[in-house]
C-alpha positions in Angstrom: 24.6 -3.4 0.4 22.7 -0.1 0.4 21.3 1.2 4.0 18.3 3.0 2.1 17.1 2.5 -1.3 14.3 5.1 -2.4 11.8 4.5 -5.2 10.9 7.5 -7.0 12.6 10.4 -7.9 9.8 13.2 -7.6 10.2 16.1 -4.8 9.2 13.8 -1.6 11.4 11.1 -2.7 14.4 13.2 -3.3 13.6 15.4 -0.1 13.4 12.2 2.1 16.9 11.1 0.8 18.2 14.4 1.4 16.6 14.4 4.9 18.2 11.2 5.7 21.6 12.0 4.3 21.4 15.1 6.7 20.6 12.9 9.7 23.3 10.3 9.0 25.8 11.4 6.2 27.7 7.9 6.6 24.4 5.9 5.1 24.8 4.3 1.6 21.4 5.9 0.1 20.2 4.9 -3.5 17.4 6.6 -5.3 15.9 4.9 -8.4 13.9 6.6 -10.9 12.1 5.0 -13.6 12.2 8.2 -16.0 15.1 9.5 -17.6 14.8 12.5 -15.6 13.8 13.8 -12.0 10.6 15.3 -11.2 9.0 14.2 -14.5 5.1 13.9 -12.9 3.3 15.3 -10.2 6.4 17.6 -9.2 7.0 19.0 -12.7 3.5 19.3 -13.7 1.6 21.2 -10.7 0.8 24.9 -10.3 4.2 25.8 -8.7 2.4 27.4 -5.4 4.0 27.3 -2.0 0.8 26.3 0.2 0.6 28.4 3.5 -1.6 25.3 5.4 -4.7 27.3 5.2 -7.1 24.3 4.0 -6.1 21.3 6.2 -7.6 19.7 9.4 -5.5 21.0 12.5 -3.4 18.3 13.7 -3.3 16.5 10.5 -0.2 15.0 8.8 -0.9 17.9 6.1 -1.4 20.7 8.3 1.6 19.8 10.2 3.8 19.0 7.4 2.7 21.8 5.2 3.6 24.5 7.7 6.7 23.0 8.8 7.7 22.2 5.3 6.9 25.8 4.1 9.5 27.3 6.3 12.2 24.7 5.5 11.2 25.3 1.7 11.7 29.0 2.0 15.0 28.6 3.9 16.2 26.3 1.4 15.5 28.2 -1.5 17.3 31.3 0.3 20.3 29.2 1.0 20.5 27.8 -2.7 19.5 30.9 -4.4 16.3 29.5 -6.2 13.8 32.4 -7.1 10.5 32.6 -5.4 8.0 34.9 -4.3 5.9 35.2 -1.5 3.2 37.2 -3.2 0.0 36.0 -1.1 -3.3 34.9 -2.3 -6.8 35.9 -1.9 -9.6 33.7 -1.4 -13.2 34.7 -2.5 -16.6 34.2 -1.9 -18.7 34.9 -4.8 -22.2 33.8 -3.3 -23.8 34.2 0.5 -24.0 30.6 0.8 -19.9 30.4 0.7 -19.5 33.3 3.7 -19.9 30.7 6.3 -17.3 28.2 4.6 -15.1 31.2 4.4 -15.3 32.1 8.1 -14.5 28.4 8.6 -11.6 28.7 6.6 -10.1 31.4 8.2 -10.7 29.9 11.7 -9.0 26.7 10.2 -6.3 29.0 9.1 -5.8 30.5 12.8 -5.9 27.2 14.4 -2.9 26.1 12.1 -1.0 28.9 13.3 -1.2 31.3 10.3 -0.4 35.0 11.0 -1.8 38.1 9.7 -4.6 36.4 7.9 -7.0 39.3 6.7 -10.8 39.1 6.3 -11.6 41.4 2.9 -14.9 43.3 2.4 -16.4 43.2 -1.2 -14.2 46.7 -1.5 -11.2 45.6 -0.1 -11.0 42.7 -2.4 -10.6 45.3 -5.4 -7.5 46.6 -3.4 -5.6 43.2 -4.0 -7.2 42.3 -7.2 -9.1 44.9 -9.1 -10.8 42.8 -11.5 -12.0 40.0 -9.2 -15.9 39.8 -8.5 -16.7 38.8 -4.9 -18.7 39.6 -1.9 -16.1 38.8 1.0 -12.5 37.2 0.9 -9.5 36.3 2.8 -5.8 37.3 2.1 -3.4 35.2 3.2 0.0 36.5 2.8 2.3 33.2 3.3 1.2 31.9 -0.1 3.9 32.2 -2.9 5.3 30.8 -6.1 8.1 28.9 -6.9 9.7 26.6 -9.6 9.3 23.0 -7.9 11.4 21.4 -10.8 14.1 23.8 -9.8 13.8 22.9 -6.2 14.0 19.5 -7.3 17.0 19.5 -9.5 18.9 21.3 -6.4 17.8 18.5 -4.0 19.4 16.1 -6.6 22.7 18.2 -7.0 23.0 18.1 -2.9 22.3 14.5 -2.5 25.2 13.7 -5.3 27.5 16.1 -3.8 27.4 14.5 -0.4 27.8 10.9 -1.5 24.0 9.4 -2.5 23.6 7.6 -5.9 20.7 8.2 -8.2 19.6 6.2 -11.2 17.7 7.3 -13.7 15.9 5.2 -16.5 15.5 2.2 -14.2 12.2 0.8 -13.2 11.7 -1.6 -10.3 9.9 -4.8 -10.9 10.3 -6.8 -8.0 11.2 -6.8 -4.2 12.1 -9.8 -2.6 12.5 -10.2 1.2 15.8 -12.3 1.9 17.0 -13.2 5.2 18.5 -10.1 6.6 18.0 -7.6 3.8 15.6 -6.7 0.8 16.7 -7.4 -2.9 15.5 -4.7 -5.2 15.1 -6.3 -9.0 14.9 -3.8 -11.7 15.0 -4.0 -15.6 18.8 -3.3 -15.3 20.1 -4.5 -12.3 19.8 -6.0 -9.1 20.5 -4.2 -5.7 20.6 -5.2 -2.0 19.2 -2.9 0.9 18.2 -3.2 4.5 15.3 -0.6 3.9 12.9 0.4 1.0 11.1 3.5 1.0 8.4 3.8 -1.5 7.7 7.5 -3.0 6.4 6.1 -6.5 3.7 8.9 -6.6 1.2 7.9 -9.3 2.3 4.1 -8.9 3.0 4.1 -5.2 0.1 1.4 -4.5 1.4 -1.2 -6.9 5.1 -0.5 -5.8 3.5 -1.3 -2.2 1.9 -4.6 -3.2 5.6 -5.8 -4.1 5.8 -6.0 -0.4 2.4 -6.0 1.1 -0.1 -8.6 0.4 -3.1 -6.7 1.4 -3.5 -3.0 1.3 -6.9 -1.3 1.5 -6.1 1.7 -1.0 -5.5 2.2 -4.7 -4.4 5.2 -6.6 -7.1 6.6 -8.7 -5.4 9.3 -11.3 -7.4 12.5 -11.6 -5.8 15.0 -14.4 -6.2 18.8 -13.8 -6.1 20.7 -17.2 -5.3 24.3 -17.3 -5.7 27.2 -19.5 -3.4 30.0 -19.8 -4.0 33.8 -20.2 -2.9 35.5 -23.3 -0.1 37.9 -22.6 -2.3 40.9 -23.2 -4.9 39.6 -20.5 -2.3 38.7 -17.6 -3.2 42.1 -16.2 -6.3 40.6 -15.1 -4.5 38.8 -12.5 -1.8 40.2 -10.1 -1.2 37.2 -8.1 -3.2 34.1 -6.9 -7.0 34.1 -6.9 -8.8 31.2 -5.4 -12.3 30.3 -4.8 -14.0 28.9 -1.6 -13.3 25.1 -2.0 -16.3 22.6 -1.7 -15.4 20.9 1.9 -16.4 17.4 0.4 -14.2 17.4 -2.4 -10.7 17.2 -2.0 -9.7 19.5 -5.0 -9.6 23.6 -4.6 -11.7 24.4 -7.8 -10.6 26.5 -10.9 -8.5 29.2 -9.8 -5.8 31.8 -11.2 -2.2 31.4 -10.5 0.7 33.7 -11.5 3.4 31.3 -12.5 7.3 31.4 -11.1 8.2 30.7 -15.0 6.2 33.3 -16.0 2.5 33.8 -17.4 -0.8 32.9 -15.5 -2.6 29.8 -15.7 -6.5 29.3 -15.0 -7.6 26.1 -13.7 -7.5 23.2 -13.3 -10.5 20.7 -13.3 -10.4 17.4 -12.0 -11.2 14.6 -14.0 -10.7 10.7 -13.9 -7.6 10.0 -15.9 -8.0 7.0 -18.1 -4.1 6.4 -17.7 -2.0 6.8 -14.5 0.3 9.1 -16.5 -2.7 10.2 -18.8 -1.5 13.9 -19.6 -3.8 14.2 -22.6 -7.7 13.4 -23.4 -6.5 10.8 -25.7 -4.1 8.8 -23.4 -6.0 5.7 -22.4 -4.4 2.4 -20.8 -7.4 0.0 -20.8 -6.1 -2.3 -17.9 -5.4 0.8 -15.7 -8.6 2.2 -16.4 -10.3 -1.1 -15.8 -8.6 -1.5 -12.5 -9.9 2.2 -11.5 -13.4 1.6 -12.6 -13.5 -1.9 -10.9 -12.2 -0.6 -7.2 -14.9 -0.6 -4.9 -13.7 2.6 -3.1 -14.1 4.4 -6.5 -17.5 3.2 -7.5 -18.7 4.6 -4.4 -17.1 7.9 -4.9 -18.5 8.0 -8.1 -22.1 7.2 -6.7 -21.7 10.1 -4.1 -20.0 12.9 -6.7 -21.2 11.8 -10.0 -23.0 15.3 -10.7 -19.7 17.2 -9.8 -17.7 14.7 -11.9 -20.0 15.2 -15.0 -19.5 19.1 -14.6 -15.8 18.7 -14.4 -15.7 16.3 -17.6 -18.3 18.6 -19.4 -15.7 21.7 -18.6 -12.9 19.6 -19.9 -14.4 19.1 -23.1 -16.0 22.7 -23.3 -14.0 25.8 -23.2 -16.9 27.7 -22.9 -18.1 26.1 -19.7 -14.5 26.3 -18.4 -14.7 29.9 -19.0 -18.0 30.5 -17.3 -16.2 28.9 -14.2 -13.5 31.5 -14.3 -16.0 34.2 -15.0 -17.2 33.7 -11.5 -13.9 34.9 -10.1 -13.1 37.2 -12.7 -16.3 38.3 -15.0 -14.3 40.2 -17.7 -12.5 36.7 -18.7 -13.7 35.9 -22.3 -13.1 32.5 -24.1 -10.9 34.0 -26.6 -8.7 35.4 -23.6 -7.5 31.3 -22.8 -5.2 29.4 -24.9 -4.5 25.7 -24.0 -2.0 25.1 -21.2 -0.6 22.1 -19.6 -2.0 19.4 -17.4 -1.0 17.5 -14.6 -2.2 14.3 -12.9 -2.7 13.9 -9.2 -2.3 10.3 -7.3 -5.2 10.4 -5.4 -5.5 7.4 -2.8 -9.0 6.2 -2.7 -9.8 3.7 0.4 -11.8 0.5 -0.2 -14.8 1.7 1.2 -15.2 4.7 -0.4 -13.3 7.6 1.0 -10.8 9.7 -1.0 -8.2 10.0 1.4 -7.8 13.3 2.7 -4.5 13.3 4.4 -0.9 12.1 3.9 -0.8 8.3 4.2 2.5 6.4 5.4 2.3 2.6 5.8 5.1 0.6 7.2 6.4 -2.6 8.2 9.6 -4.3 9.1 12.0 -3.1 6.5 9.7 -1.3 4.2 7.9 2.2 4.3 5.2 3.2 1.9 4.0 6.9 0.8 0.5 5.8 -0.4 -1.0 9.2 -0.3 1.0 12.2 -0.8 -0.9 14.7 -3.0 -0.9 18.7 -2.6 0.7 20.2 -0.8 3.4 17.6 -0.8 5.7 19.8 -2.9 5.5 22.4 -0.2 5.9 20.0 2.5 8.6 17.9 0.8 11.3 18.7 3.3 8.7 17.9 6.5 7.8 14.8 4.9 11.5 13.8 4.5 11.9 14.6 7.9 9.1 12.4 9.2 10.4 9.3 6.9 13.8 9.8 7.7 12.9 9.6 11.6 11.0 6.3 10.8 13.9 5.1 8.8 16.8 5.6 11.2 14.6 3.7 13.7 14.8 0.8 11.6 18.1 0.8 10.2 
């Protein structure tokens, strides 16, 4: 009999196991991951940014967990000698109509407790990023970079060292409610547990539906595609350069990111993926695509944002259009400066009534906790989300 089974070996599942273990080392914890390695999907394919908590609505789960998680992550990296760099970032307004949004962002950052935010004039922007184009900006000193795969591997190492069990290459197919426990059935074995925590990311809604008959959200997968700057052009970007985001759209716009692993990424766009784990344009799963298109909430989102969506799709197929978007921030960038980079898929929960869920979403019942929306900044927030879930779990156990 396990005390807790966690489904999903991404950074949130691992951090949750770690925080439960820290709270009560006597508990029997099993983590099940369908891939042959940890951190294979959202965790291993993101841009490696340590987020500051600038963007999120004050008091929201994202804001609270990002800022708490930020400090926990930095401390963990220091303790375990994982390289990171708090290099800071600039957010750049390139047009007059973005100045009020920039001011709103600055105020939100202050409300969220960020210290030493700095407003930048056109001239001061050049002190931070000599090649950037902008009329005003913000410098955010808390932002940094790290390799989240390395962080996740260390989470896993600490878990195993203190007695948790991790099963890789095993897929959960069914969860059955017994008299005083749950039975987890995988493609390899059966397990008994008092509590299940679902951290299945791109499949979190499907795992939730194994125990909950009616949930009003569906994961809609959005692929983010990146280009890389050629080595000889990396001098154009010192650290991180972001545009002012569209407040109505849950993505941050194409930006430049110096990577912890080396190199500079440019992107991402945000296009509907035709498969939940569809990292390439050619990756198509017809039944998963049909599910996305048939979801009433997605139909409403598509009706509202079709112009934005078409623009993102066009940039996906047109390197020239992608370059043009990047030139808003760095006019010197040329199409020939970019080589094809990687791609990630964001698990974005979409409610039945047509909202792209803007906050982390945790749904619970008697012996199940479902994490049904944990996109960015979940990696930065992972240890804080883990604390939150551990507190819920310990009450149930």
